[in-house]
N, C-alpha and C positions, 0 to 999 in steps of 0.2 A: 424500609423494604431491603431485603438482603440482595446483594449484588450477585449476579449469575456468574458461575465459573465457566467461562467460555473455553478455557483450555480443556477442561474435563468434557465439555460438550463436543469439542472437536475430536477428542479421543474416542468418544462414543460413536461418532459418525464413522471414523476410521475402522473401528471394530465391526461395525455393521456391514462394511464392504466385503468382509470375508475373503480378502485376497484380490478382489476385483480392483482394477486401477482405472477409475473414470477420468475424463478430461476435466482439468481445472484451469481456469483463467485467473491468474494472480495479478491484480493491480499492483504495480511496483512504484513506490515513491522514489527510490534510489537504489543503486547497487549495494552499498553497505548494508542497508536494512534487508535487502533481498537475499543476501548471503546466508544468513542463519535460517531464514524462512524456507528457502529452497532446500536446505539440508533437512528440514523437518518434514516437508510435504512430498518431495519427489519419490520417496520410497513407496508412497501410497497412491499418488495421482500422476497421470500424464499431464505435466504442468507446462504452461506457456506464460511468459512474462508480458505484461501490458503496461507500457510506460505512457500514461496519460496524466500529465501534471502541468496544466496551463497556468497554475498559480506561481510557478517558478519564474522569477525575474532577477536580473535582465535576461534576455535571450541567450547571451553568451554563457550564463550560469546553467541554463536549461541544457544547452548543448554539452557543456562540460560534464554534467551528471549523466546525460544520455550515453556519452561515449565510454563510460565506465562499464556498461553492461557486457559488451563483448569480452572485456578483460575478465570480468567476474565469471562468465560461463566457461572460458578457457581454463581459468585457475581452478574452478570447482570440478572440472572434468565433465561438464554438462553441455559442451558445444556439440551441436547436432542432435541433442536429446531434448533440450528446452529451446523453444522458439522465442525470439525477442520480437515484439510487435510495438512499433512506435505509433502512438495516437497523434491526432492533430494538435498542434500548439495553438490552441484557441484562447489566447490571453484575454480577448474581449469578453468571452463567456465568463471567465473568472471575475473580471471587473464588474460585469453586469450582476453576477451573483452576490458580489460584495458591496454593491451600492448602498450607501447609508451607514455602512459598518467599517469604513476604512480606518477609523481611529481605534478600533477594538484591538486589544492585545491578544497574543496567541493564547488560545483556549477560550476566547470569548465567543460572542454570538456569530461572528463571521465564520468560524471554523466548521460548524455543522453544514453551512451552505457549500463550503469548499469540498467537504467530504462527500456530500450528496452529489455534487457535480461530477466528481471523478468516479464514484462508484456507479452512478447511473450510466456513464459511458461504458464502464466495464460490463455491466449487466446487459446493455444493448449489444455489445460486441459478442458476449457469450451466447446470446440467442442467435445472432446472425451466423456464427461459426459452429454452433452445435456443442458447446461445452455443457457439461452437466452441473458443474459447480463454478462459483466465482468467490474470490476473497481478496484481501488486501494486506500488504506488508505494514500498513500504518500502525497496527496494534503492537508491533515490536518496540515502538518508542515509548519510554516512560512519560513523555510529554503529551501523549495522545490518550484520549479517553476511550478505552476499549468498550465500555458499556454503550457509549454514544455511537461509536462506529458500527458495532454489531446491530444496534437498533436500526440504524439507517440501512445497513445491508439486508437485514431481515425484511424491512419494509419494501425495499426494491424487489426482493425475491417474491413478495406478494403481488407485485405489479407485472414482473417479467417471468416467463416460464423457465427459470434457472434457479438452482438451489444455492443458497448462501452457505458457505462453510464458516461456522462460528470459530472465532480464534481469539486468543490473547497471547500473541507470540512472544511477548516479553517474559511470560512465565517460563519456568524451567531454565532460567538464566539465558533466555533467548537474546535479550539485549546485550548482555555481556559477551555472548558468543558472536554476535554481529560485530562487535568491536574487535575481538580477537581475529576473526576471519578477515576483516578489513585490513588489519595490519599485515596478516599473513599473505594476502593476495595483492597488497600494495595499492589498495583502492583509495581514490580521493574521497575523503569523508568530510562533508560539509558541517558547519556549526549552526545552521538554522534550517527551518523547514523549506525555505525558498520564497516565502511570501514577504515582499518588501513592506507591506502594511504592518506586519508584526515587528519587523526591525525598526521601522519609524516610530511605532508606538512605544517601544522600549526606550528609544533615544529620547522621546518627548517626556518620558517619565523619569529620566535621569539614570536609567539602569544601563 
C-alpha cells in the first residue's frame, strides 16, 4: 500500500480555505518542534498552542520544556497572537496507558497509546473551545511515524466534531528548520521524547 502524502493533503486543505483563517488548536510536544510548525501554519490559521504531555518525566523536565514556550512566542514575534494553553500534567494517565508496555523501545507498541492519549485531549479541548481544526507538532520529528499519527488524528476526528489537519511537518525541510530556529531563538532542545521508558529500554539494550 502506498503511503499517503500528508504534506500535500495539508496544502490541499489550506488551498480550500480561500483566504479564510479558521481556528486551529496545535498540540505542542515542545518549543523547538513548535517553532517551524508555527511558521508554517500561522499564515493560514488562527493558531493556539496546547502543551499536553504527561509522558514527560521527571516533572522538572516537564517544567523546563514548558517554560520555553513564552521565549519561543516572543522570539517568533507571535506573543499576543498565539495563545499558550497548558494542559494537566496527568502522569498517572500516561502510566495507565503504557501498562504492560513499559519495556518497549521508542517506536514500539507503547507509542500509539501515548499519541492517542495526547491527541484525544487536544480533540476534546478543541470541541470545548470551538476550534475548527486540530493538529500536532509530533510529525516534525523524523523519529515519529507520520502515517500512524495522522491515522490516530483522523480517527479522533471521526469521534469528535472537529477537523483533523493532516500533516507531515518534517517535509519541506521542516525538521531542519526547527533545528535552525531553535539555535536562533536560544531554545532548550532536548535529546529525547521525554518518556523515561524509552530511555530505560535503550540503556537495557546497551545503546
